MIDO-462972 format. One line per 2 residues: number of its first residue (from 1); their letters; for each residue x negated, y, z negated of N, C-alpha, C. Coordinates in steps of 0.001 Angstrom, whole numbers, m for minus. Example, Ala and Ser with C-alpha at 12.3 -4.5 7.8 and 13.67 -1.06 7.14 Angstrom:
<atoms>
1	as	m13190:m5690:m7800:m12300:m4500:m7800:m13200:m3300:m7800 ~ m12850:m2250:m7080:m13670:m1060:m7140:m12900:30:m7870
</atoms>
This chain:
<atoms>
1	me	m30740:5818:m17792:m29418:6136:m18134:m29495:6685:m19591 ~ m28773:7725:m19778:m28638:8393:m21079:m27814:7533:m22080
3	im	m28297:7198:m23268:m27530:6490:m24240:m26601:7508:m24902 ~ m25296:7222:m24833:m24277:8165:m25323:m23648:7688:m26656
5	pe	m23389:8617:m27535:m22674:8280:m28775:m21386:7648:m28449 ~ m20797:6959:m29444:m19602:6261:m29288:m18398:7253:m28921
7	sl	m18389:8412:m29547:m17337:9374:m29273:m17257:9694:m27804 ~ m18323:9935:m27193:m18366:10199:m25737:m17925:9060:m24968
9	rw	m18310:7889:m25265:m17929:6703:m24576:m16422:6413:m24672 ~ m15823:6664:m25862:m14410:6525:m25967:m13659:7644:m25142
11	gi	m14238:8820:m25045:m13705:9890:m24213:m13681:9487:m22751 ~ m14749:8820:m22317:m14818:8386:m20950:m13793:7324:m20664
13	fl	m13671:6322:m21633:m12749:5317:m21539:m11276:5851:m21382 ~ m10940:6800:m22263:m9569:7412:m22252:m9375:8153:m20946
15	la	m10316:8953:m20524:m10230:9639:m19225:m10101:8660:m18119 ~ m10831:7669:m18033:m10771:6694:m16964:m9395:5943:m16891
17	vv	m8884:5468:m18064:m7656:4771:m18051:m6423:5658:m17724 ~ m6343:6736:m18382:m5181:7642:m18175:m5215:8252:m16743
19	ss	m6352:8649:m16259:m6428:9223:m14884:m6140:8122:m13833 ~ m6552:6894:m14066:m6246:5914:m13158:m4734:5610:m13088
21	vt	m4147:5554:m14282:m2689:5243:m14316:m1895:6366:m13664 ~ m2152:7636:m14062:m1377:8689:m13494:m1655:8863:m11971
23	dl	m2876:8650:m11521:m3177:8741:m10088:m2540:7663:m9286 ~ m2452:6481:m9854:m1796:5416:m9171:m324:5554:m9102
25	rn	277:6074:m10243:1746:6241:m10327:2231:7405:m9431 ~ 1666:8563:m9569:2229:9667:m8919:1179:10589:m8181
27	rt	13:10028:m7976:m1033:10651:m7120:m1440:11985:m7707 ~ m1440:12169:m9013:m1926:13442:m9656:m2802:13080:m10876
29	ip	m3732:13974:m11071:m4530:13847:m12342:m4229:15151:m13070 ~ m3534:15024:m14175:m2986:16213:m14914:m4065:16956:m15647
31	nw	m3833:18326:m15748:m4645:19277:m16432:m4682:18959:m17897 ~ m3501:18464:m18474:m3440:18184:m19841:m4381:17114:m20276
33	lt	m4962:16350:m19293:m5892:15324:m19579:m7338:15828:m19370 ~ m7584:16392:m18214:m8938:16797:m17881:m9555:17947:m18689
35	ip	m8749:19003:m18834:m9231:20161:m19580:m9571:19809:m21015 ~ m8628:19283:m21825:m9013:18918:m23140:m10225:17949:m23314
37	lt	m10292:17017:m22385:m11458:16073:m22456:m12763:16753:m22054 ~ m12667:17714:m21208:m13915:18504:m20974:m14386:19240:m22180
39	vf	m13451:19883:m22863:m13728:20620:m24086:m14209:19626:m25181 ~ m13501:18524:m25291:m13948:17454:m26240:m15347:17047:m25961
41	gl	m15628:16695:m24666:m16957:16214:m24316:m18070:17221:m24715 ~ m17841:18464:m24402:m18853:19500:m24733:m18985:19634:m26257
43	ga	m17876:19622:m27007:m17911:19730:m28419:m18557:18495:m29034 ~ m18254:17257:m28585:m18900:16094:m29097:m20353:16066:m28805
45	rw	m20757:16527:m27667:m22144:16583:m27275:m22916:17572:m28274 ~ m22347:18749:m28538:m22961:19628:m29441:m22994:19055:m30859
47	yt	m21920:18387:m31287:m21925:17923:m32638:m22892:16663:m32843 ~ m22981:15845:m31869:m23751:14662:m32042:m25210:14840:m31589
49	gg	m25459:15794:m30725:m26820:15881:m30204:m27430:17261:m30116 ~ m26641:18318:m30684:m27172:19636:m30708:m27111:20358:m29387
51	we	m27914:21384:m29320:m27855:22324:m28134:m28417:21536:m26800 ~ m29403:20716:m26991:m29890:20049:m25869:m28869:19138:m25227
53	sl	m28131:18420:m26013:m26984:17578:m25532:m25858:18426:m24919 ~ m25588:19540:m25552:m24606:20446:m25004:m25002:20976:m23696
55	re	m26273:21387:m23492:m26754:21855:m22164:m26605:20776:m21189 ~ m26931:19564:m21565:m26788:18354:m20627:m25336:18216:m20159
57	gm	m24453:18316:m21096:m22961:18175:m20788:m22462:19301:m19962 ~ m22972:20561:m20245:m22587:21704:m19419:m23073:21569:m17953
59	ag	m24343:21101:m17858:m24909:20872:m16480:m24050:19808:m15704 ~ m23760:18711:m16463:m23036:17700:m15806:m21648:18135:m15403
61	al	m21000:18960:m16276:m19632:19446:m15901:m19766:20426:m14619 ~ m20781:21288:m14699:m20903:22234:m13555:m21269:21455:m12224
63	ig	m22110:20446:m12322:m22465:19670:m11161:m21276:18839:m10634 ~ m20616:18150:m11576:m19492:17338:m11200:m18280:18226:m10536
65	fg	m18040:19343:m11230:m17020:20270:m10679:m17485:20835:m9379 ~ m18739:21253:m9308:m19254:21935:m8140:m19286:21111:m6842
67	vy	m19741:19852:m7025:m19781:18905:m5899:m18387:18621:m5386 ~ m17508:18363:m6240:m16123:17998:m5855:m15381:19306:m5373
69	fl	m15797:20479:m5830:m15176:21718:m5338:m15514:21845:m3875 ~ m16773:21484:m3438:m17054:21516:m2045:m16208:20589:m1222
71	ff	m15969:19401:m1802:m15020:18450:m1111:m13595:19059:m1058 ~ m13174:19771:m2055:m11842:20397:m2069:m11752:21470:m1109
73	vi	m12823:22191:m840:m12836:23310:119:m12575:22733:1510 ~ m13210:21569:1825:m13054:21022:3139:m11844:20095:3201
75	ra	m11071:20117:2168:m9784:19370:1993:m9968:17836:2048 ~ m11093:17392:1502:m11333:15991:1363:m10977:15418:25
77	rg	m10748:16333:m1011:m10338:15920:m2381:m9277:16937:m2824 ~ m8480:16487:m3846:m7530:17346:m4443:m8092:18085:m5664
79	gg	m7398:19085:m6189:m7846:19822:m7321:m8019:18967:m8614 ~ m7158:17990:m8755:m7194:17117:m9909:m8538:16332:m9870
81	dv	m8962:15900:m8714:m10236:15187:m8598:m11424:16078:m8983 ~ m11328:17370:m8680:m12381:18364:m9060:m12513:18411:m10542
83	kl	m11411:18585:m11177:m11426:18780:m12687:m11760:17452:m13344 ~ m11339:16295:m12737:m11673:15009:m13263:m13193:14816:m13287
85	mg	m13845:15116:m12173:m15302:14957:m12130:m16020:15938:m12956 ~ m15507:17078:m13157:m16048:18017:m14149:m15994:17515:m15534
87	ay	m14854:16856:m15853:m14683:16311:m17201:m15656:15109:m17360 ~ m15728:14290:m16372:m16795:13118:m16426:m18160:13665:m16665
89	ga	m18536:14767:m15914:m19833:15388:m16089:m19991:15862:m17553 ~ m19026:16490:m18115:m19158:17002:m19458:m19440:15788:m20491
91	lm	m18699:14763:m20221:m18854:13606:m21151:m20133:12826:m20877 ~ m20496:12699:m19629:m21621:11745:m19219:m22937:12480:m19160
93	gt	m23030:13700:m18799:m24220:14366:m18503:m24556:14133:m17022 ~ m25697:14781:m16616:m25975:14798:m15207:m26371:13462:m14632
95	fn	m27350:12725:m15272:m27808:11454:m14643:m26634:10460:m14564 ~ m25998:10258:m15663:m24864:9248:m15606:m23780:9725:m14647
97	wf	m23566:11002:m14480:m22577:11508:m13512:m23007:11107:m12087 ~ m24227:11300:m11825:m24797:10901:m10463:m24606:9472:m10265
99	vl	m24823:8652:m11220:m24591:7201:m11155:m23174:6916:m10849 ~ m22249:7604:m11498:m20827:7490:m11270:m20472:7894:m9881
101	fi	m21020:8969:m9433:m20763:9540:m7973:m21165:8472:m6997 ~ m22312:7835:m7152:m22681:6799:m6255:m21833:5591:m6281
103	la	m21619:5111:m7530:m20769:3884:m7613:m19330:4100:m7160 ~ m18778:5239:m7477:m17422:5512:m7013:m17427:5681:m5456
105	gv	m18472:6219:m4871:m18505:6290:m3453:m18564:4961:m2743 ~ m19367:4135:m3305:m19535:2725:m2790:m18247:1966:m2951
107	lg	m17711:1992:m4216:m16379:1261:m4434:m15262:1837:m3554 ~ m15223:3203:m3421:m14163:3845:m2548:m14329:3375:m1136
109	gv	m15545:3214:m660:m15726:2755:753:m15263:1263:941 ~ m15536:391:m60:m15116:m974:m2:m13559:m1022:m73
111	va	m12970:m288:m1002:m11542:m303:m1148:m10914:291:115 ~ m11438:1395:622:m10911:2013:1895:m10960:979:3014
113	fv	m12048:235:3199:m12109:m738:4218:m10999:m1852:4018 ~ m10838:m2280:2839:m9819:m3277:2580:m8433:m2778:2904
115	vi	m8168:m1557:2465:m6806:m951:2831:m6659:m797:4300 ~ m7656:m374:4960:m7606:m181:6474:m7280:m1499:7156
117	va	m7970:m2577:6780:m7742:m3870:7343:m6330:m4357:6964 ~ m5941:m4233:5663:m4681:m4748:5202:m3478:m3971:5865
119	kg	m3703:m2713:6206:m2617:m1924:6869:m2674:m2089:8407 ~ m3620:m2805:8878:m3722:m3046:10337:m4129:m1753:11075
121	rl	m5057:m921:10442:m5436:332:11037:m6869:353:11407 ~ m7508:m822:11591:m8899:m862:11953:m9182:m209:13291
123	gq	m8324:m544:14284:m8476:73:15634:m8359:1604:15626 ~ m7346:2099:14924:m7135:3567:14858:m8318:4165:14141
125	tw	m8825:3603:13059:m9904:4134:12335:m11154:4148:13167 ~ m11391:3100:13961:m12578:3091:14861:m12490:4159:15915
127	rn	m11307:4348:16512:m11096:5342:17492:m11282:6734:16916 ~ m10814:6948:15672:m11097:8243:15012:m12575:8475:14830
129	lt	m13257:7436:14298:m14719:7584:14028:m15500:7836:15258 ~ m15168:7173:16374:m15948:7330:17587:m15517:8482:18464
131	gl	m14393:9183:18060:m13990:10329:18808:m13133:9953:19954 ~ m12696:8700:20136:m11926:8250:21207:m10464:8375:21072
133	ag	m9997:8868:19889:m8502:8931:19669:m7854:10070:20341 ~ m8583:11129:20704:m8001:12205:21453:m6794:12787:20717
135	kd	m5768:12931:21439:m4524:13543:20901:m3846:12630:19819 ~ m4213:11412:19813:m3616:10408:18900:m4464:10284:17644
137	rv	m5382:11237:17411:m6253:11200:16241:m5419:11410:14944 ~ m5699:10555:13956:m5099:10661:12666:m5987:11548:11742
139	tl	m5567:12612:11299:m6298:13477:10369:m5692:13454:8940 ~ m6370:14089:8069:m5876:14181:6685:m4561:14844:6597
141	ds	m4211:15714:7568:m2858:16351:7536:m1823:15505:8151 ~ m2132:14426:8791:m1152:13575:9430:m338:12846:8367
143	ke	927:12694:8593:1790:11972:7578:1426:10508:7596 ~ 845:9967:8618:470:8602:8582:m917:8300:8077
145	al	m1627:9350:7583:m2924:9191:7076:m2975:8280:5825 ~ m3977:7454:5725:m4145:6635:4547:m4984:7421:3504
147	sl	m4704:7260:2236:m5523:7855:1203:m5660:6982:52 ~ m6653:7246:m771:m6909:6446:m1937:m6767:7300:m3236
149	ph	m6304:6754:m4262:m6244:7496:m5604:m7641:7517:m6190 ~ m8328:8590:m6095:m9696:8711:m6516:m9910:8493:m8019
151	ga	m8838:8868:m8767:m8933:8684:m10226:m9051:7238:m10548 ~ m8375:6356:m9821:m8491:4937:m10072:m9822:4381:m9585
153	va	m10235:4887:m8418:m11484:4423:m7805:m12671:4810:m8748 ~ m12660:6009:m9286:m13705:6425:m10179:m13625:5818:m11581
155	gf	m12411:5434:m11920:m12219:4957:m13316:m12965:3671:m13651 ~ m13015:2734:m12741:m13688:1488:m13013:m15143:1629:m13229
157	pa	m15936:2323:m12324:m17357:2544:m12608:m17599:3403:m13863 ~ m16645:4303:m14169:m16921:5164:m15297:m16837:4274:m16599
159	iv	m15907:3339:m16599:m15755:2385:m17766:m17090:1552:m17853 ~ m17525:1115:m16664:m18843:285:m16685:m20011:1177:m17205
161	ia	m20065:2363:m16828:m21140:3222:m17300:m21031:3509:m18751 ~ m19820:3767:m19249:m19595:3999:m20736:m20065:2763:m21433
163	wa	m19673:1611:m21023:m20086:345:m21720:m21558:230:m21661 ~ m22219:419:m20517:m23614:279:m20370:m24417:1219:m21173
165	ag	m23838:2455:m21357:m24536:3524:m22072:m24540:3309:m23550 ~ m23826:2219:m24081:m23794:1944:m25371:m24678:780:m25737
167	lp	m25228:149:m24660:m26169:m997:m24965:m27454:m540:m25519 ~ m28018:m1284:m26406:m29352:m889:m26976:m30348:m1052:m25860
169	ta	m31334:m123:m25877:m32388:m279:m24864:m33469:m1200:m25336 ~ m34046:m1983:m24476:m35064:m2917:m24812:m36388:m2191:m25079
171	pi	m37092:m2539:m26093:m38341:m1896:m26389:m39369:m2206:m25261 ~ m40226:m1258:m24889:m41177:m1461:m23893:m42463:m1976:m24587
173	p	m42925:m3160:m24180:m44146:m3683:m24862:m45385:m2890:m24619
</atoms>
């Protein structure tokens, strides 16, 4: 895990909290949040770590944006999620972004399962997954489709990563 300066960790905290709140409230992640924090992340990386850190942030932003853009193309994520993950990549760098990607995926799966069970949709979900739903299949375009606010699901592991990236590393004997 890359140890990050405090400015980047505070940027991650701000991005996580505000994107979680806006995504939970009205299911959007605003450009006024993601774009300035992407620029801030790249600038803070250059200021605190020079060109090498800036390159790491640019790579993280491109990977985060690019991976989620592929999800956007297949209509599995919204445009706000794409920019959100690009901003996280700029702030976190590549390795920490991949950790976020995995943790958010696992947490999203757990939360999705809980929501499916709580809404009484386990049978419908099973029929969709096994291909048995036929004409009664629920798709992302269906008005009865369940969805999760990805900003909130990614926010918690992002805060954990920001906290962990500030911990001092133990010396290797």
